VEXTI-585610 format. One record per residue (C-alpha): residue in one letter; residue number from 1; x negated, y, z negated. Coordinates in steps of 0.5 Angstrom, whole numbers, plus 500, padded with zeros to 3 digits. Layout:
+------+-----+-----+-----+-----+
| type | seq |   X |   Y |   Z |
+------+-----+-----+-----+-----+
|    A | NUM |   X |   Y |   Z |
...
+------+-----+-----+-----+-----+
END
This chain:
+------+-----+-----+-----+-----+
| type | seq |   X |   Y |   Z |
+------+-----+-----+-----+-----+
|    M |   1 | 894 | 719 | 556 |
|    K |   2 | 893 | 712 | 553 |
|    D |   3 | 886 | 709 | 555 |
|    D |   4 | 890 | 703 | 558 |
|    A |   5 | 894 | 708 | 562 |
|    R |   6 | 892 | 708 | 570 |
|    D |   7 | 889 | 714 | 573 |
|    L |   8 | 893 | 715 | 579 |
|    G |   9 | 891 | 722 | 581 |
|    Q |  10 | 884 | 719 | 582 |
|    S |  11 | 886 | 713 | 586 |
|    A |  12 | 884 | 713 | 593 |
|    E |  13 | 889 | 708 | 594 |
|    T |  14 | 894 | 712 | 591 |
|    W |  15 | 893 | 718 | 596 |
|    S |  16 | 892 | 713 | 602 |
|    G |  17 | 899 | 711 | 601 |
|    V |  18 | 902 | 718 | 600 |
|    W |  19 | 899 | 720 | 607 |
|    Q |  20 | 901 | 714 | 610 |
|    G |  21 | 907 | 715 | 615 |
|    L |  22 | 905 | 722 | 615 |
|    S |  23 | 901 | 726 | 621 |
|    P |  24 | 897 | 732 | 621 |
|    L |  25 | 902 | 735 | 626 |
|    G |  26 | 908 | 734 | 621 |
|    E |  27 | 904 | 737 | 616 |
|    I |  28 | 902 | 743 | 620 |
|    R |  29 | 909 | 745 | 622 |
|    M |  30 | 911 | 745 | 615 |
|    W |  31 | 907 | 752 | 615 |
|    D |  32 | 909 | 755 | 608 |
|    F |  33 | 913 | 749 | 605 |
|    Y |  34 | 908 | 750 | 600 |
|    G |  35 | 907 | 757 | 599 |
|    G |  36 | 900 | 761 | 598 |
|    R |  37 | 898 | 762 | 605 |
|    Q |  38 | 898 | 769 | 605 |
|    W |  39 | 893 | 769 | 599 |
|    I |  40 | 889 | 763 | 603 |
|    A |  41 | 888 | 767 | 609 |
|    K |  42 | 886 | 773 | 606 |
|    F |  43 | 881 | 771 | 602 |
|    V |  44 | 878 | 765 | 606 |
|    P |  45 | 871 | 767 | 608 |
|    R |  46 | 870 | 769 | 616 |
|    H |  47 | 862 | 767 | 616 |
|    G |  48 | 859 | 761 | 614 |
|    K |  49 | 861 | 754 | 613 |
|    V |  50 | 868 | 753 | 609 |
|    L |  51 | 869 | 746 | 605 |
|    E |  52 | 876 | 744 | 603 |
|    A |  53 | 875 | 739 | 598 |
|    G |  54 | 881 | 734 | 598 |
|    C |  55 | 883 | 736 | 605 |
|    G |  56 | 889 | 731 | 605 |
|    L |  57 | 892 | 731 | 612 |
|    G |  58 | 887 | 737 | 614 |
|    R |  59 | 892 | 742 | 616 |
|    H |  60 | 888 | 748 | 613 |
|    N |  61 | 882 | 746 | 617 |
|    F |  62 | 885 | 745 | 623 |
|    Y |  63 | 889 | 752 | 622 |
|    F |  64 | 883 | 756 | 620 |
|    S |  65 | 878 | 753 | 625 |
|    R |  66 | 883 | 756 | 630 |
|    M |  67 | 881 | 763 | 627 |
|    G |  68 | 874 | 761 | 629 |
|    I |  69 | 872 | 759 | 622 |
|    E |  70 | 867 | 753 | 621 |
|    M |  71 | 871 | 748 | 617 |
|    E |  72 | 869 | 742 | 614 |
|    G |  73 | 874 | 737 | 610 |
|    L |  74 | 873 | 732 | 605 |
|    D |  75 | 877 | 727 | 602 |
|    F |  76 | 876 | 720 | 598 |
|    S |  77 | 881 | 717 | 602 |
|    E |  78 | 877 | 713 | 608 |
|    P |  79 | 883 | 711 | 612 |
|    T |  80 | 886 | 719 | 612 |
|    I |  81 | 879 | 721 | 614 |
|    A |  82 | 879 | 716 | 620 |
|    V |  83 | 886 | 719 | 622 |
|    L |  84 | 883 | 726 | 622 |
|    R |  85 | 877 | 725 | 626 |
|    E |  86 | 881 | 721 | 631 |
|    W |  87 | 887 | 727 | 631 |
|    G |  88 | 882 | 732 | 631 |
|    R |  89 | 878 | 729 | 637 |
|    H |  90 | 885 | 728 | 641 |
|    N |  91 | 887 | 735 | 640 |
|    G |  92 | 881 | 739 | 642 |
|    F |  93 | 879 | 741 | 635 |
|    D |  94 | 872 | 743 | 632 |
|    C |  95 | 872 | 742 | 625 |
|    T |  96 | 869 | 736 | 621 |
|    F |  97 | 871 | 731 | 616 |
|    V |  98 | 867 | 727 | 611 |
|    H |  99 | 869 | 722 | 606 |
|    G | 100 | 867 | 724 | 599 |
|    D | 101 | 868 | 725 | 592 |
|    V | 102 | 870 | 732 | 590 |
|    T | 103 | 866 | 731 | 583 |
|    D | 104 | 860 | 729 | 587 |
|    L | 105 | 859 | 733 | 593 |
|    P | 106 | 855 | 731 | 599 |
|    H | 107 | 852 | 738 | 600 |
|    A | 108 | 846 | 742 | 598 |
|    D | 109 | 846 | 747 | 593 |
|    G | 110 | 848 | 754 | 595 |
|    S | 111 | 850 | 752 | 602 |
|    L | 112 | 857 | 754 | 603 |
|    S | 113 | 860 | 760 | 604 |
|    G | 114 | 867 | 758 | 602 |
|    Y | 115 | 871 | 753 | 598 |
|    L | 116 | 878 | 751 | 598 |
|    S | 117 | 881 | 746 | 593 |
|    L | 118 | 889 | 746 | 594 |
|    G | 119 | 892 | 742 | 589 |
|    V | 120 | 887 | 738 | 587 |
|    V | 121 | 883 | 739 | 581 |
|    E | 122 | 890 | 738 | 577 |
|    H | 123 | 889 | 730 | 578 |
|    F | 124 | 883 | 729 | 573 |
|    S | 125 | 885 | 727 | 567 |
|    E | 126 | 879 | 729 | 563 |
|    G | 127 | 880 | 736 | 566 |
|    P | 128 | 878 | 740 | 572 |
|    Q | 129 | 871 | 742 | 569 |
|    V | 130 | 866 | 737 | 573 |
|    A | 131 | 870 | 739 | 580 |
|    L | 132 | 869 | 746 | 579 |
|    A | 133 | 862 | 746 | 577 |
|    E | 134 | 861 | 742 | 584 |
|    A | 135 | 864 | 748 | 587 |
|    F | 136 | 859 | 753 | 583 |
|    R | 137 | 853 | 749 | 585 |
|    V | 138 | 855 | 748 | 593 |
|    L | 139 | 857 | 756 | 594 |
|    R | 140 | 852 | 761 | 596 |
|    P | 141 | 851 | 767 | 593 |
|    G | 142 | 857 | 771 | 594 |
|    G | 143 | 861 | 765 | 596 |
|    V | 144 | 869 | 765 | 595 |
|    A | 145 | 873 | 759 | 592 |
|    I | 146 | 880 | 759 | 592 |
|    V | 147 | 883 | 754 | 587 |
|    T | 148 | 890 | 752 | 587 |
|    T | 149 | 894 | 748 | 582 |
|    P | 150 | 902 | 746 | 580 |
|    S | 151 | 904 | 751 | 575 |
|    V | 152 | 909 | 751 | 570 |
|    S | 153 | 915 | 754 | 574 |
|    F | 154 | 922 | 755 | 571 |
|    A | 155 | 924 | 749 | 575 |
|    T | 156 | 918 | 745 | 571 |
|    M | 157 | 920 | 748 | 564 |
|    E | 158 | 928 | 746 | 565 |
|    R | 159 | 926 | 739 | 568 |
|    R | 160 | 921 | 738 | 562 |
|    L | 161 | 927 | 740 | 557 |
|    R | 162 | 931 | 735 | 560 |
|    L | 163 | 926 | 729 | 559 |
|    G | 164 | 924 | 731 | 552 |
|    A | 165 | 932 | 731 | 550 |
|    R | 166 | 932 | 724 | 553 |
|    R | 167 | 926 | 722 | 550 |
|    L | 168 | 929 | 724 | 543 |
|    A | 169 | 935 | 721 | 544 |
|    R | 170 | 931 | 714 | 545 |
|    R | 171 | 927 | 715 | 539 |
|    V | 172 | 934 | 717 | 535 |
|    R | 173 | 937 | 710 | 538 |
|    G | 174 | 930 | 706 | 536 |
|    R | 175 | 928 | 705 | 543 |
|    T | 176 | 921 | 706 | 545 |
|    S | 177 | 919 | 710 | 552 |
|    A | 178 | 914 | 706 | 557 |
|    Q | 179 | 907 | 708 | 558 |
|    R | 180 | 907 | 713 | 564 |
|    D | 181 | 901 | 713 | 569 |
|    F | 182 | 897 | 719 | 569 |
|    F | 183 | 898 | 723 | 576 |
|    Q | 184 | 897 | 731 | 574 |
|    Y | 185 | 897 | 737 | 570 |
|    W | 186 | 901 | 743 | 571 |
|    Y | 187 | 896 | 749 | 569 |
|    R | 188 | 899 | 756 | 568 |
|    P | 189 | 895 | 762 | 572 |
|    R | 190 | 891 | 764 | 566 |
|    T | 191 | 889 | 757 | 564 |
|    L | 192 | 887 | 755 | 571 |
|    G | 193 | 883 | 762 | 571 |
|    R | 194 | 879 | 760 | 564 |
|    F | 195 | 877 | 754 | 567 |
|    V | 196 | 874 | 757 | 573 |
|    T | 197 | 871 | 763 | 569 |
|    A | 198 | 868 | 757 | 565 |
|    S | 199 | 865 | 754 | 571 |
|    G | 200 | 860 | 760 | 572 |
|    L | 201 | 864 | 763 | 578 |
|    R | 202 | 867 | 771 | 577 |
|    L | 203 | 875 | 771 | 577 |
|    V | 204 | 877 | 776 | 581 |
|    R | 205 | 884 | 774 | 582 |
|    C | 206 | 889 | 770 | 578 |
|    S | 207 | 896 | 769 | 580 |
|    G | 208 | 903 | 765 | 580 |
|    A | 209 | 905 | 764 | 587 |
|    D | 210 | 911 | 760 | 591 |
|    L | 211 | 917 | 762 | 587 |
|    L | 212 | 921 | 759 | 593 |
|    Y | 213 | 919 | 752 | 592 |
|    A | 214 | 921 | 753 | 585 |
|    F | 215 | 928 | 755 | 587 |
|    C | 216 | 928 | 749 | 592 |
|    E | 217 | 925 | 744 | 586 |
|    R | 218 | 931 | 747 | 582 |
|    G | 219 | 936 | 745 | 587 |
|    R | 220 | 933 | 738 | 587 |
|    G | 221 | 930 | 739 | 594 |
|    S | 222 | 936 | 742 | 597 |
|    V | 223 | 935 | 747 | 603 |
|    D | 224 | 942 | 750 | 602 |
|    R | 225 | 940 | 753 | 595 |
|    I | 226 | 934 | 757 | 599 |
|    R | 227 | 938 | 759 | 606 |
|    E | 228 | 937 | 766 | 608 |
|    G | 229 | 942 | 770 | 604 |
|    T | 230 | 942 | 766 | 598 |
|    L | 231 | 941 | 769 | 591 |
|    A | 232 | 935 | 764 | 591 |
|    Y | 233 | 932 | 766 | 597 |
|    R | 234 | 933 | 774 | 596 |
|    M | 235 | 930 | 773 | 589 |
|    A | 236 | 924 | 769 | 592 |
|    D | 237 | 923 | 775 | 597 |
|    R | 238 | 923 | 780 | 593 |
|    F | 239 | 919 | 778 | 587 |
|    E | 240 | 914 | 774 | 590 |
|    A | 241 | 909 | 780 | 590 |
|    T | 242 | 910 | 782 | 583 |
|    R | 243 | 908 | 779 | 576 |
|    L | 244 | 915 | 775 | 576 |
|    S | 245 | 911 | 770 | 581 |
|    A | 246 | 908 | 767 | 574 |
|    L | 247 | 914 | 763 | 574 |
|    G | 248 | 913 | 760 | 581 |
|    A | 249 | 911 | 753 | 583 |
|    Q | 250 | 903 | 754 | 584 |
|    S | 251 | 897 | 758 | 580 |
|    I | 252 | 892 | 761 | 585 |
|    T | 253 | 885 | 763 | 583 |
|    V | 254 | 880 | 767 | 587 |
|    S | 255 | 873 | 767 | 585 |
|    V | 256 | 866 | 769 | 587 |
|    K | 257 | 859 | 766 | 586 |
|    P | 258 | 856 | 772 | 583 |
|    A | 259 | 848 | 774 | 584 |
|    D | 260 | 844 | 780 | 584 |
|    A | 261 | 844 | 780 | 592 |
|    M | 262 | 850 | 777 | 595 |
|    H | 263 | 853 | 775 | 602 |
|    C | 264 | 858 | 780 | 604 |
|    F | 265 | 865 | 778 | 606 |
|    V | 266 | 865 | 783 | 612 |
|    C | 267 | 859 | 782 | 616 |
|    G | 268 | 856 | 775 | 612 |
|    E | 269 | 849 | 779 | 611 |
|    R | 270 | 846 | 778 | 604 |
|    R | 271 | 846 | 785 | 602 |
|    A | 272 | 852 | 786 | 597 |
|    T | 273 | 850 | 788 | 590 |
|    P | 274 | 854 | 786 | 584 |
|    S | 275 | 857 | 793 | 583 |
|    S | 276 | 861 | 792 | 590 |
|    L | 277 | 865 | 787 | 586 |
|    E | 278 | 867 | 793 | 581 |
|    R | 279 | 871 | 796 | 587 |
|    H | 280 | 873 | 790 | 591 |
|    D | 281 | 875 | 783 | 590 |
|    V | 282 | 870 | 780 | 595 |
|    P | 283 | 862 | 782 | 596 |
|    V | 284 | 862 | 788 | 601 |
|    C | 285 | 855 | 791 | 603 |
|    A | 286 | 854 | 799 | 603 |
|    S | 287 | 854 | 798 | 611 |
|    C | 288 | 861 | 795 | 611 |
|    E | 289 | 864 | 799 | 605 |
|    P | 290 | 867 | 804 | 610 |
|    S | 291 | 870 | 799 | 615 |
|    P | 292 | 877 | 798 | 616 |
|    A | 293 | 876 | 791 | 614 |
|    A | 294 | 873 | 792 | 607 |
|    S | 295 | 879 | 797 | 605 |
|    F | 296 | 884 | 791 | 605 |
|    Y | 297 | 880 | 788 | 599 |
|    R | 298 | 880 | 794 | 595 |
|    R | 299 | 881 | 792 | 588 |
|    G | 300 | 889 | 792 | 586 |
|    R | 301 | 892 | 791 | 593 |
|    K | 302 | 898 | 787 | 593 |
|    V | 303 | 898 | 780 | 597 |
|    R | 304 | 904 | 779 | 600 |
|    F | 305 | 908 | 776 | 606 |
|    A | 306 | 909 | 781 | 612 |
|    A | 307 | 916 | 779 | 613 |
|    P | 308 | 922 | 774 | 609 |
|    Y | 309 | 921 | 767 | 610 |
|    V | 310 | 924 | 764 | 616 |
|    I | 311 | 928 | 757 | 613 |
|    D | 312 | 927 | 751 | 618 |
|    P | 313 | 927 | 754 | 624 |
|    P | 314 | 927 | 750 | 631 |
|    L | 315 | 920 | 749 | 634 |
|    K | 316 | 918 | 755 | 638 |
|    P | 317 | 917 | 752 | 645 |
|    V | 318 | 910 | 754 | 649 |
|    T | 319 | 912 | 760 | 653 |
|    A | 320 | 908 | 766 | 656 |
|    E | 321 | 906 | 771 | 652 |
|    R | 322 | 902 | 778 | 652 |
|    C | 323 | 897 | 779 | 646 |
|    A | 324 | 899 | 785 | 642 |
|    I | 325 | 891 | 787 | 641 |
|    C | 326 | 888 | 786 | 648 |
|    A | 327 | 895 | 786 | 652 |
|    A | 328 | 892 | 779 | 656 |
|    E | 329 | 897 | 774 | 658 |
|    Y | 330 | 897 | 767 | 655 |
|    R | 331 | 901 | 761 | 653 |
|    S | 332 | 903 | 760 | 646 |
|    D | 333 | 900 | 754 | 642 |
|    E | 334 | 903 | 748 | 642 |
|    V | 335 | 901 | 746 | 635 |
|    F | 336 | 901 | 753 | 632 |
|    E | 337 | 907 | 756 | 635 |
|    D | 338 | 905 | 763 | 634 |
|    Y | 339 | 900 | 762 | 629 |
|    G | 340 | 904 | 764 | 623 |
|    F | 341 | 904 | 771 | 625 |
|    D | 342 | 909 | 776 | 626 |
|    R | 343 | 906 | 779 | 633 |
|    P | 344 | 903 | 775 | 639 |
|    I | 345 | 896 | 774 | 639 |
|    C | 346 | 892 | 771 | 644 |
|    P | 347 | 887 | 765 | 642 |
|    E | 348 | 880 | 770 | 644 |
|    C | 349 | 883 | 775 | 639 |
|    L | 350 | 885 | 770 | 634 |
|    R | 351 | 878 | 768 | 633 |
|    R | 352 | 875 | 775 | 632 |
|    P | 353 | 874 | 776 | 625 |
|    D | 354 | 876 | 784 | 625 |
|    V | 355 | 882 | 782 | 628 |
|    N | 356 | 884 | 776 | 624 |
|    I | 357 | 883 | 779 | 617 |
|    V | 358 | 888 | 785 | 619 |
|    L | 359 | 893 | 779 | 621 |
|    S | 360 | 892 | 775 | 615 |
|    N | 361 | 893 | 782 | 611 |
|    E | 362 | 898 | 785 | 614 |
|    H | 363 | 902 | 780 | 619 |
|    V | 364 | 903 | 773 | 616 |
|    K | 365 | 910 | 771 | 617 |
|    P | 366 | 912 | 766 | 612 |
|    I | 367 | 916 | 759 | 616 |
|    W | 368 | 919 | 754 | 611 |
|    R | 369 | 920 | 747 | 614 |
|    Q | 370 | 922 | 741 | 610 |
|    R | 371 | 917 | 735 | 610 |
|    P | 372 | 916 | 731 | 614 |
|    F | 373 | 917 | 734 | 620 |
|    G | 374 | 915 | 731 | 627 |
+------+-----+-----+-----+-----+
END
């Protein structure tokens, strides 16, 4: 990037404009338009405060707060933060939103149990190092960072080849190309993983994700290309949990802040040792190691959806349901429908960590709706 090019990816005005005209409700109802929820829901800590650094319209903050997780969203677009606070108050959500900079977080050292950065650090022309260093600083021992960026998917590679051919043709004709403003990088999983490791965090998972979105990009946003039963749909469903996910639209990393004594992912107590990370992807103390919850985090377990994608379904109306866990009757959620799981779950059971850990590992039902919706 030339020195005189504008850095649009770091402009608060750019992002205020991006989010203007969209709503938190519309973003929530997209569900898995941007994939990766099976990863985020699995690894987001259940104990302590979790920060989403660069929260946009807050859909993950609202979603995970319904699971009883203490969520805070931070963004440098002040108008967006104002919208989130008002929408959250109006709809009865218990989560906090603050105005701030992901490269200079207003949090004390070692104060957070979790750090989410979902499509943010790629927007720094100088690289993601400063933002990742802040993630390391604010996480407590054993804290978990989930960082995603756009990846070089097969659709991105094809687009780059076309653009490269056009630029070459312009140069052959003696024409010059206009200077492009910087917006973002595309980091392959290994590249993103190297940045995360260099920050001091211990990388425990590094993967590609979201083959379906890459197929959607390939079809220039056409839903017809990814309808149920199409070749793209079948391939995305079959290969999302395999190494071929490296060709997907996102890179995703999960990492832990190492220490001699770490907070246990299952119980939250600071009594997990480094040796637990040899057997698990997250710190697990000796008392919790035999628990069913800990078994989901054994190293090598595949991260997958519980069912194929549902493409552009109609909104689910509020209906009477019976909880699959406690058998209590309840009304489904007006905002979150069935909470994105393949079985009915009442709000009280959803807030139990032992329950939502099982749901997030075995029962995530992917729903894909176009943006904007609602």
